[in-house]
Phi, psi and omega in degrees: 000131178285137178212167175280198182262140169283162182313313184293340183274350176280131176244125178300132182097345179293144178239138180237130174261122182263113182231150007283171173284182180229116178281125181283133180244163175300320180299319177303313185294314181293314181296311181298314180298318180292315180299328183263010177060031179263102184266021181305123182297334178297340178262331194244340188246100184299319181294315178297311182300327179296335181271000182259171188306326182273348173075004179198170180294142176265145170295142176301124184296332178287331172296315180301312180299313181298320181291323176299311180297315180301323181296337183272347190301307187298325180280327192245322191232358182299114177078358181240358178274132171273310180194151170277129183264331179176163174233141178210177177049043181276130179214152178232081188287345177214153183285155171242133183242163171306137179093344175283152176253128180266123175247135184241142171228155181229136173244134176277120184254342179193157173202149176201152174291148177289137178276347184239353184231093180304140178081010181225153179222161182252126181240131176253128183235149173246118177265136178233129178250133179233150174272184183293348177263006180073016175281135175286120180254345179196151169208155182200148173259132184235134177247127184231142173267119187244152173286143167281165176301150181306320179296315181293320180296322181291335183263004186240083175295160186308320183292345184255004178288144175270150178272000000 
């Protein structure tokens, strides 16, 4: 069975390349923007977007962020995630357009056992999204509550957890 990593399997400094990439389509942009009630003309109105600085419609940045996180699931968190705790330091330094391919990589930047939840640990990851030209189009820091391995969880009563 394919699964993500348990807390103990994350190594600070490890980098993961999530492949294949995902080519962004006009349909992705229109559907995602419509589903999330984002009527921004820069995503939906080709004539308007052509008159703006980038000269074409931009992919919805929340699609980009969601797709980056989604690309990491099978390798890192499938079946081993308790909950996502937060996202921070989100930036979109370059645009992503229809027809661009988004490639995602993840670096593990920190981890610690939970001080209040026995058998669980907190992992901080940095997701980086690049287009097919290797331009960084997005990055975000993600904090996730992860399960410890079943053996480790069984051996760690609440009083013995590290903060």
